[in-house]
N, C-alpha and C positions, 0 to 999 in steps of 0.2 A: 504494500500500500504506500503510495507516494505521499510525502508530507509537503505542505505549502512552503515555498521558498521565501526567505526574507525579501522584502520589497526591493531593497537596493541591490541585493544579489541577483534577483530576477531581472531587473532592468539591465544590469551589466552583462549578464549571460545572454539575454535576448539581443542586445546590441552586437555582441560578439558573434552570435549565430548569424545575424542578418548580414554582417560583413563577410564572414567566412563562407557562407553558403550562397551568396549572391542575391540577397534580397535588397539591401540598401547600402549605398556607399556615400561618403562625403563628396559633395560636388567639387570638381576641379582639384581632386586630391593630390595630383602630382605637382601642383603649385602651392600646396599647403592648405588647400580647401578654401571655401567661402562660407563665412559664418551662417549657420542655420539654413543652408541650402543642401539639398540631398538629391542623389541620383538613384533611380530604381533599377536594379540589376535584372538578370534573366528570370529569376523566380519572383522578385518583388513586382515586376511589371505584370506578371500573370495574376498574382494575388490581387493587386490593385484593380486590374481589369475585371476580375471575377466579382469583386465587391461592387464595382460600378454596374456590372451587368445584372447582378442580383437586385440592386436597387431599381434599375431601369425596368427590369422584368416585373417587379412587384408594383411599381408605380404607374408605368405607362402601358406595358404590354398586357398585363392581366386585368386592367381596369378599362372601363369604357368612357370614363369622364376626364381623361387626360390626353394631352398632346405634348410633344417635345419641342424644344427650341435650342438653337446654338447661336448665341449672339457674340458680337465683336468684343474683344478685350478693350480696344480703344473706342471711346464714345465722345460725342460732342460735349465740350466742357460745361455747357448749361445744364446737362443732365445732373451733374454733381452739385450745381448750385441749387437746382430745384429739389433735389433729394435731401439737402441739408448737410451733405458731406463736406463741402468746402468750409462751412462754419462749425459744424458739430462733430465731425469724425476725428476726434483727438483724444489723447490720454494725458493726464497730468504727469509730468516727469520732473526728476531732479538730477543734477550732476554732482559727482563727487569732486570737491575742490583739490583733493590730493591725487587720485589716480585717474580722474576724468571719465570714469565709467558713468553711464546713464542708467537710471532705474525708474520704473513705474512706481508711483507713490503707493498704489494699492497693493504692491508686493513687498513693501517694507514693513518690518516688524518693529524696528526702532527708529532712532533719529540720526543714525550714523550709517556710513557706507557698509553694506554687507561684505564687501570684498576686502577693504583695507581699514575700516573703522574711521575713515576721514569724515570731515564736515561736509554736509550736503547743502546745495543751494536751495533757495525758495522754489516751490513748485511752479511750473509754467506749462501751458498747454502745447502739445506737440501733435501736429496733423499727421496722420498715418498714411496718407496717400502718396504713392510714388508719382513724381512729376517728370514729364519729358517734353520734347518739342516735336511737332509735326511739320515737315518741310525743311527747306534749306536755311531759314533764318530763325535764330534762337532769340525770340522776343516775346513779349506778353501776349501778342495776338496768336502765336503759334503754340501756346501751352496746351498740352493734353495730359491726361492721367491714365495710369494703368488702373483698371477697375479694382476697387477693394471688395467687391461682391458681385455676384452674377445677377442679383435680383433686379437691378434697374434695367437691364436689357430686356427682361420679361415685361416690366411695366410699360416701357415706351413702345413695346410691340403689342400691347393689349388689343388695340383696335384692329391691327393686322390679323391677329389670330382669330378674333371674333368674326371678322368679315370672311376669312378664307376657310374656316373649319365649321362655322355655324353651330358651335357648341352652346348648349343651354346651361344656365346656372343651376346648380353649382358645377363648376368645372375647374380643372387644374392645368397649369403649364409647368413642365419639368425641364430642368437644365443641369448639365454637368459641365463644369469648366474651371479654368484657372482664375485665381484672384491673387492680388498682391497687396500686402500691408507692410509698411516700414515700421515693424514692431520695435519698440524701445529695448525690450529684453526678450530674448528667445531662450530655447533650451528644452530639456527633457526629450532629447532625440527628435523625432519628427512631430512631436505634439504641437509646438508653436514655431512656425517658420515664416519667412517673409514672402515666399511663393508657395501657394498651396492650391488644392483643388476642392471644389464644393459640389455637393449634390443638393440642389435647391428646388423646393416646391413652392409655388404660389397658387393657392387655392381660392378661387373667387366665389363668394357666396352672397346671398341677399342680406342686406342689413337686417338685423334682428334675429338672424339664424347663426350669427358668428360665434356666439358662446357655445352653442351646441356642437358646431363643427370643430371648434378649438378643442373641446374635450375628446371628440372623436379622434383627432389627429394625435393627441397625446398618447392614447392607447395604441393606435395603429403603429406609431413609430417605435414605441417600446416593444411591441410584439415582434416587429421586424428583427430587431437585434437578438431577442430571445430565440426566435425561430432559426437563427443562424449560429446558435451555439453559445451565446453569452448567458451566463447564469443570472437569474432574476435578482439574486442577492447582490450582484455586482453592478446593478443599475439603480438609480434613484432619480426622482423628479424633484427639482429645486425651483421654487417659485421666486421670481425677481420681486423685490420690494419696490415701492413707488420711487424711492430715491435712486435706484439703479436702472430703471426702465429707460430704453432708448427713446429718443424724441418722437419716434413714429409709433411706438407700441402702446396699445391699450392694456395688454397683458402679455407676460412672457414666462415660460418655463425652460429650464435647461434639463436635458437628459444627461446626467453625470454618470461616468464610469469610474470604478475603483481602480485607477491606474496604480502602478508601483509607487508613484510620487504622491498618491492620495486622490481623493475624489475631485474630478475635474470634468469640464464640459466636453461632451461628445457631440451633442446636437442641441440647437436652440429652436424652440417653437414659439412663434409670436403671433399675436393678433394685431395686425398692422392697421386695422380699420380701413378707412378710405384715404388715408394720408397720401399715399404715393400717387394714386391716379388723380386726385385733386391737385396736387402740387404740379405734376407734369402737364395737366390740362391748362392750369393758370400760366405757367412759364412758357409753354409752347404755343398757346392759343388754339390748340386742336382739341376736339372733343374726345374724351376717353370714358364714355358712358356705355351702358348696356340697355337695349330696348327690351323691357319686360312685356312679352306678348300677352300675358294674362291681364295686365292693367293698362297696356299701351302707354306706359310711362318710361322715360329714360331715368335710369338709376345708376349710381356709382357703387359698384360692389365693394364689400369689405373683403379683406384678404387675410387668410391664415397662412403663415409661412413656417414650415419645417425646413431648417437649413442644417445640413450635416457636412462635416469635413471628411473628405476621402482619406486624407493622410491620418487623421485621428482615428478613423475607423480601422485603417490598416493596423495601427498601433494597438488598438483595443482588441481586435481579433487575434493578433499575435500574442498579446499578454494573456488573454483568456486561454489560448491553445497550448502555451508553453508548459511543459511538464517534465519532470525527471523521475524515473522509476528505478528501483533496485532490480538488477537483472544478473543473478548469480554473483560474480565478483565485480561486476561493472555497474555503471549507471546508464540506463537507456534514456536518451533525450528524445522526446516526442512532441510534435506539434499536432494536437488533436483538432485540426481545422475541419470545419464542416466540409463535406465532399464538394459542394458547389463552389467553395472558395479556394480549395487546395490548388496550388499552381499546376501540379500534375495529378491526373486522376488515377493513373496506374503507372507501374514501372515494369518493363520487360527484362527479365534476368536469365539469360542462358547460363546453365550450370558450368559449361565448358566453352572454350574458344574453338573447339573442333568443328569442322565444317558442317556435318549433318545438323548439329544443334543450332549453329549460327544461321543456317538457311531457314529453319523453322522460325527462329526468333525474329529474323528480319521480316519474314512474311507476316507474322503476328503483329509486329510493331507497325508495319506499313498499313495493315488493315485497321488497327485500333485508332491510329492517329487521323484517320479520315473523320472520326467523330469526336476525339478528345485530345487534349495535350497529354502525351505519354512519354515517359522517360525510358532510356535504354542504357543499361549499365553492365559492363563486362569486368570491371577492375576489382581485384581482391576476392576474398571468400564470400560465399553467399550470405553468411551472417553479417559481415561488414557492410555488404550492400543493403541488406534489410535495415541496418541501423542508419545508414545515410538517408534512405527513403523515409524512415520514421522521423528523422530530424527535420526534414523539409515538408512533412505533412502529407505525403502521398498515401491515399487511403488503401490502395491495393497493390500488391506485388505479384507478378505472374512469373513463375519459374518453369523453364523448359529443361528437362533432364533427359538422361539416356533412355529412360522408360518411355518418354514421350515418342520416341522413334517407333516403338512397338505398339503402344495402346492409343496413340493419337490424343493423349490427354495432357493437361498441364496442371500445376498446382497454383492456386490463388490464395494469397495470405492477406488477412485483414490487419490493418495497422494497429487498431486499439486493443483488440483481444489477442492478437497474434495467432488466432486459429487459422486452420488451412482446410481448403476443399480440393478435391481432385475432380476436374471436370473435362469433358470432351472439348477439343479445340473448336469444334463446330458450334458449340454453345457459348463460346467465350464472349462474343459481342453482346448477346442477349443477357447473359449473366451479369456482365459488368454494368450494362444499362440499368438492370433491375436493382443491383446493389447500390449504385450511385443515386438511384431514385428513391431509396429508403427501404428497400426490401431487407428483411432480416438476413444476416449472413448465413444462418443455419439452414435456410431453405435451399434445397438442392435443385439444380436444373436436371432435365432428362439425362440419364447416364452418369450423373455425378455421385460422389460419395464423400462422407466426412473423412478427413485425413488426420491432421495433428491438432491437439488441443481440445478435442471433444470428449 
């Protein structure tokens, strides 16, 4: 029975695994790296893609009240004036007079620099938006901003979506995309960085129904994380008090996850009221209303916004999945990732490098990867290869041995239980699809038999 790791140990081991196995690397590492910027390696990019796909599938594909959108990172500067970002998107910060480090005031526990103990300056507001210039001349007329959130691209396209999709209230617009914030302090691996990706929902409802839909989305988003393997006890809802509500919010909750560094925000869910559509209509002079066919009146919908961070989700799912188990005289490191999130769904492991086995293994690998991301591993003993696949979260390992030449069967091993089945090669595709879809591992396909661990 595995025991929970101390929080600091867990984060250090997780960061080490991510680098060693190719999940996440520091950006521009050969030049010493760039603070709080990260590159996703061959396994990390698959995990990240699978999380986004799971979100898109749950929000857009499996529902009839959503459409997707992909808006530009660069937007007209007046967008940010209308949204309030130019004036209000800032954090109070202080500087250390000794070491010159900057700190957010809400992260300070005392009145001295956490790094060197030096004296701090008086707090001042610091705008978090990255500023750049469009065109050949760098002057005030050519200033543009890297978007600090994806939401505004949805709001300014509200009328385009209504006109082209003819969706009826309530309906949602979903978007996944990069955002940029010039954070004063960063850290805790990929938890807070200056370049990050968001999975954002803007759900448009009739005024007066917003509180009902707000409660609906609180439950819906909690259930999504739980359904993908995060334990309920590691999630909590934290309500924002009036003093910390954003300028646009009527109400807001955070879904917090129990990260190794403590409870921290994984996703925010806000009732934005009609603030955004009203603001953009006033500043642009264009109508952003909805014709209610029941009353024949133009109304401005209220908006419920669940906004999740892709990178924080990656970190949460990795933290939840990471485990160390005693295994004889060694420790088995396992990522208990939900099969839909695992970078590889299966690994093909020929027991020998001899030609007859390699030929069968190559054929199986080619067939399986028509449907899934599948690893292929020849190096070292079969036990070592099992351990490598456990460490990167691969749910199933398929071993081709010399008996396979005679009985046309292979062994399939489950990551979490380490149990094994012997199944016909002809049933491998259907069996893997069934197991990845949630079928109990013990259930046998035609011609299959229980092997080891039963």
